[in-house]
C-alpha positions in Angstrom: 0.0 0.0 0.0 3.0 2.3 0.5 3.7 2.0 -3.2 0.3 3.3 -3.9 0.8 6.3 -1.6 4.1 7.2 -3.1 3.0 7.1 -6.7 -0.1 9.1 -6.0 1.7 11.8 -4.1 4.6 12.1 -6.6 3.1 11.1 -10.0 6.4 10.8 -11.9 8.6 8.0 -13.1 10.7 6.2 -10.4 8.3 4.9 -7.8 9.9 4.5 -4.4 13.2 6.0 -5.6 11.4 9.4 -5.9 9.3 8.8 -2.8 12.3 7.8 -0.7 14.2 10.9 -1.8 11.3 13.2 -1.0 10.3 11.7 2.3 13.6 10.2 3.8 16.4 11.9 1.9 18.6 11.4 -1.2 20.6 8.5 0.2 17.5 6.5 1.1 16.1 7.2 -2.3 19.2 6.1 -4.0 19.4 2.9 -2.0 15.8 2.0 -3.0 16.5 2.8 -6.7 19.8 1.0 -6.8 18.3 -2.2 -5.2 15.4 -2.1 -7.7 17.5 -1.5 -10.8 20.2 -4.1 -10.0 17.9 -6.7 -8.5 15.3 -6.4 -11.2 17.9 -6.6 -13.9 18.9 -10.0 -12.6 15.2 -10.9 -12.6 15.0 -10.0 -16.3 17.7 -12.5 -17.1 16.0 -15.1 -14.9 12.6 -14.5 -16.6 14.2 -14.7 -20.1 15.8 -18.0 -19.2 12.5 -19.3 -17.7 10.7 -18.4 -20.9 13.4 -20.3 -22.9 13.1 -23.3 -20.7 9.4 -23.6 -21.5 9.7 -22.7 -25.2 12.8 -24.6 -26.1 13.7 -27.3 -23.6 16.9 -28.5 -25.5 19.7 -28.0 -26.5 21.2 -25.5 -24.1 22.6 -23.2 -26.8 19.1 -22.8 -28.3 17.7 -21.8 -24.9 20.3 -19.1 -24.6 19.6 -17.8 -28.1 15.8 -17.8 -27.5 16.3 -16.0 -24.2 18.4 -13.2 -25.8 15.9 -13.0 -28.7 13.0 -12.5 -26.2 14.9 -9.7 -24.4 15.7 -7.9 -27.6 12.2 -8.3 -29.0 10.4 -7.0 -25.9 12.8 -4.1 -25.5 12.2 -3.1 -29.2 8.4 -3.2 -28.6 8.7 -1.2 -25.4 10.9 1.3 -27.3 7.8 2.1 -29.4 5.9 3.6 -26.5 3.8 2.6 -23.5 0.7 2.1 -25.7 2.4 -0.8 -27.5 3.5 -2.2 -24.2 0.0 -2.1 -22.8 -1.5 -3.8 -25.9 0.9 -6.7 -25.7 0.5 -6.9 -22.0 -3.2 -7.4 -22.4 -2.6 -10.3 -24.8 0.0 -11.9 -22.6 -2.1 -11.6 -19.4 -5.2 -13.0 -21.1 -3.2 -16.0 -22.5 -1.5 -16.5 -19.1 -4.8 -16.6 -17.2 -6.2 -19.1 -19.7 -3.2 -21.3 -19.3 -3.4 -21.2 -15.6 -7.1 -22.0 -15.8 -6.1 -25.0 -17.9 -3.6 -26.1 -15.3 -6.1 -25.9 -12.5 -8.8 -27.7 -14.5 -6.3 -30.4 -15.7 -5.2 -31.1 -12.2 -8.8 -31.2 -10.9 -9.9 -33.6 -13.7 -6.8 -35.6 -14.0 -7.7 -37.9 -11.2 -4.3 -38.4 -9.6 -4.1 -35.2 -7.4 -4.9 -35.4 -3.7 -4.0 -34.1 -0.3 -1.8 -37.2 0.3 0.8 -35.6 -2.0 1.3 -32.8 0.5 2.9 -35.2 3.0 0.7 -34.1 6.0 1.9 -32.3 9.0 5.2 -34.2 8.9 6.2 -32.6 5.6 5.3 -29.2 7.0 7.6 -29.8 9.9 10.5 -30.6 7.6 10.8 -27.1 6.4 9.2 -25.4 9.3 8.5 -21.7 9.7 11.9 -20.8 8.5 11.4 -22.7 5.2 8.1 -21.1 4.6 9.5 -17.6 5.2 12.5 -18.3 2.9 10.1 -19.5 0.2 8.1 -16.3 0.6 11.3 -14.2 0.3 12.5 -16.0 -2.8 9.0 -15.7 -4.4 8.7 -12.0 -3.7 10.8 -10.9 -6.7 8.0 -12.2 -9.0 5.0 -11.4 -6.8 6.0 -7.7 -6.5 5.1 -7.1 -10.1 1.5 -6.2 -9.2 2.6 -2.7 -8.4 4.6 -2.0 -11.5 2.3 0.8 -12.4 3.8 2.8 -9.5 7.1 3.2 -11.4 5.3 4.7 -14.5 3.4 7.6 -12.8 4.0 10.2 -15.4 2.7 7.9 -18.2 -0.6 7.1 -16.4 -3.7 9.1 -17.1 -4.9 10.8 -13.9 -2.3 9.1 -11.7 -3.7 10.5 -8.4 -7.0 8.7 -9.0 -5.9 5.7 -11.1 -3.0 4.4 -9.2 -4.6 4.2 -5.7 -7.4 2.2 -7.3 -5.3 0.0 -9.5 -2.8 -1.4 -7.0 -5.2 -2.8 -4.4 -7.2 -4.5 -7.2 -4.1 -5.9 -8.8 -2.9 -7.1 -5.4 -6.2 -8.9 -4.6 -6.3 -10.6 -8.1 -2.6 -11.7 -7.7 -3.1 -13.2 -4.3 -6.1 -15.2 -5.4 -4.4 -16.5 -8.5 -1.2 -17.4 -6.6 -3.1 -19.3 -3.9 -5.3 -21.2 -6.4 -2.5 -22.3 -8.8 0.0 -22.9 -6.0 -2.3 -25.1 -4.0 -3.4 -27.0 -7.1 0.2 -27.7 -8.1 1.0 -29.0 -4.7 -2.0 -31.3 -4.7 -0.8 -32.7 -8.0 3.0 -33.1 -7.6 3.8 -32.4 -4.0 6.6 -30.1 -2.7 9.5 -32.4 -3.4 8.8 -33.0 -7.1 8.0 -29.3 -7.7 11.2 -28.2 -5.9 13.4 -30.0 -8.5 11.3 -29.1 -11.6 12.6 -26.6 -14.2 9.1 -26.3 -15.7 6.9 -26.8 -12.6 3.5 -26.2 -14.3 4.0 -28.9 -16.8 5.4 -31.2 -14.0 2.2 -30.6 -12.0 -0.1 -31.4 -15.0 1.9 -34.6 -15.8 1.8 -35.7 -12.2 -2.0 -35.2 -12.1 -2.5 -37.6 -15.0 -3.4 -34.8 -17.5 -0.3 -35.0 -19.6 -2.4 -34.4 -22.8 -2.6 -30.7 -21.7 1.2 -30.4 -21.4 1.7 -28.6 -24.8 -1.0 -26.0 -23.9 0.4 -25.4 -20.5 4.0 -25.1 -21.8 2.9 -22.4 -24.3 0.9 -20.6 -21.7 3.7 -20.7 -19.2 6.2 -19.4 -21.8 3.9 -16.5 -22.6 3.4 -15.7 -18.9 7.2 -15.5 -18.5 7.2 -13.1 -21.4 4.6 -10.9 -19.7 6.7 -10.8 -16.5 9.8 -9.9 -18.6 7.9 -7.1 -20.4 6.7 -5.6 -17.1 10.3 -5.8 -15.6 11.8 -4.0 -18.7 9.2 -1.2 -18.5 9.7 -0.7 -14.7 13.5 -0.7 -14.8 13.7 1.7 -17.7 11.5 4.3 -15.8 13.4 4.0 -12.6 16.7 4.3 -14.4 15.3 7.5 -16.1 14.4 9.0 -12.7 17.8 8.2 -11.2 19.6 9.6 -14.2 17.6 12.8 -13.9 18.9 13.3 -10.4 22.5 12.4 -11.2 22.4 9.0 -9.5 23.0 7.2 -12.8 24.8 8.5 -16.0 22.9 11.5 -17.4 22.8 9.8 -20.8 20.1 7.5 -19.5 17.7 10.4 -18.8 17.0 10.9 -22.5 13.3 10.6 -23.5 12.4 9.8 -27.1 10.8 12.9 -28.7 8.1 10.8 -30.5 7.5 7.6 -28.5 8.0 9.4 -25.1 10.0 6.5 -23.5 13.4 6.5 -21.9 15.0 5.0 -25.0 18.6 5.2 -23.9 17.8 3.4 -20.6 15.8 0.8 -22.6 18.8 0.2 -24.9 21.3 -0.1 -22.1 19.0 -2.5 -20.2 18.5 -4.7 -23.3 22.3 -5.0 -23.8 23.0 -5.8 -20.1 20.2 -8.4 -19.8 21.1 -10.0 -23.1 24.7 -10.5 -22.0 23.5 -12.0 -18.7 21.0 -14.3 -20.4 23.7 -15.5 -22.8 26.4 -16.2 -20.3 24.9 -16.9 -16.8 22.0 -18.8 -15.2 20.5 -16.4 -12.6 17.6 -18.6 -11.8 19.7 -20.4 -9.1 20.6 -17.1 -7.4 17.2 -15.4 -7.7 17.5 -14.6 -4.0 19.9 -11.8 -5.0 17.0 -10.1 -6.8 14.6 -10.7 -3.8 17.2 -9.1 -1.5 17.2 -5.9 -3.5 13.4 -5.8 -4.0 12.7 -6.4 -0.3 15.0 -3.6 0.8 13.2 -1.4 -1.8 9.8 -2.2 -0.3 11.1 -1.7 3.2 12.2 1.8 2.3 8.8 2.4 0.6 7.0 1.5 3.9 9.4 3.7 5.9 8.8 6.6 3.6 5.0 6.1 3.8 5.2 6.2 7.6 6.4 9.9 7.3 3.4 10.9 5.1 1.3 13.8 6.4 -2.1 12.8 7.9 -4.0 14.6 5.2 -2.4 12.5 2.5 -2.6 9.2 4.3 -5.0 6.5 3.1 -4.0 3.7 5.5 -3.0 3.6 9.2 0.7 3.9 10.0 0.6 0.5 11.7 0.5 -1.1 8.3 3.8 0.6 7.4 5.5 -0.7 10.5 4.2 -4.2 9.7 5.5 -3.8 6.1 9.0 -2.8 7.2 9.1 -5.6 9.7 7.9 -8.2 7.2 10.4 -7.1 4.6 13.3 -7.3 7.1 12.2 -10.8 8.3 12.0 -12.1 4.8 15.5 -10.7 4.0 16.9 -12.4 7.1 15.6 -15.8 6.0 17.0 -15.7 2.4 19.7 -18.2 1.5 23.2 -17.4 2.8 24.5 -16.7 -0.7 21.9 -13.9 -1.0 22.8 -12.5 2.4 26.4 -12.2 1.1 25.7 -10.9 -2.4 22.9 -8.5 -1.4 24.9 -6.3 1.0 27.8 -6.4 -1.4 25.6 -5.1 -4.2 24.3 -2.2 -2.1 27.8 -1.4 -0.8 29.1 -1.1 -4.4 26.3 1.3 -5.2 26.6 3.4 -2.1 30.4 3.7 -2.2 30.3 4.5 -5.9 27.8 7.3 -5.3 29.9 8.7 -2.4 33.0 8.7 -4.6 31.2 10.5 -7.4 29.7 13.1 -5.1 33.2 13.7 -3.6 34.3 14.9 -7.1 31.2 17.0 -7.5 31.1 19.6 -4.7 28.0 21.2 -6.3 26.0 18.1 -5.3 
């Protein structure tokens, strides 16, 4: 809800980066923006590789080529303007929801799904509360996309009215879909089989005895990954634009295309970086790095919302405190690799900004 408050109060590109600057100070804003840009760039590569895993299972070099092609294609579309992005998003969302409905129906009608696959209370005790919290933290990088509209405030019609309505609706829809699909997949395949699957939706359908639906599910899941990738590209480009405007990223990234009205330099730079990552690394195994950055970003969003004047407040301050605490708890439960890489990533950004400001006394 803090994302809704920030984008409505400051309807410009950047989301929590801008809100953190205005409410908490420039360093807090930079920390939020840096975590978002770096963490979500890793998410872009992970989503591109996930799309390739569904679209082209083998060989490995074909997956890499398809992943890079997806990044370049979506970046080119986004370059043409937010209208084109919205049009494709509608198609991808409709297709994704259809595929998810097929998954749920296939599992329900397959005949092999059941509560016995969950393993009972014994299985729950294996992971415990720590395992549940760690799963939530790792999943957060994908779940947080419901609020992507907050980073595009200056491209939204009547943002002070539209954004406060859009985000709660999107959150509710997302929660319902995640619960329905997640519970159905667990009933079909169980936690152990899903944990080792590279294409979990097809694994769930196969395990439920509805393997005839596998091609449909594979296509739908691939398009859903494309939808997530498209939203990530749009959000990172706008946050990079905002940071470049304030001197926190190279000024070259602040350029806006005179016709298409998009941050075209930021889009080009992002496409190059993500393509290189998708071609050379597999970031799906270290997605906790992205979750670390995004959770810190949301913690700052809640802290900034806590300082909001009473006249502008839509929700009680207690929710902001709960949000900060929740983000910090999830950060603490991430895998140890993420707890090492995350602070290092933030340290590089903060030290780099300090060094640049030392050379620019006017700042």
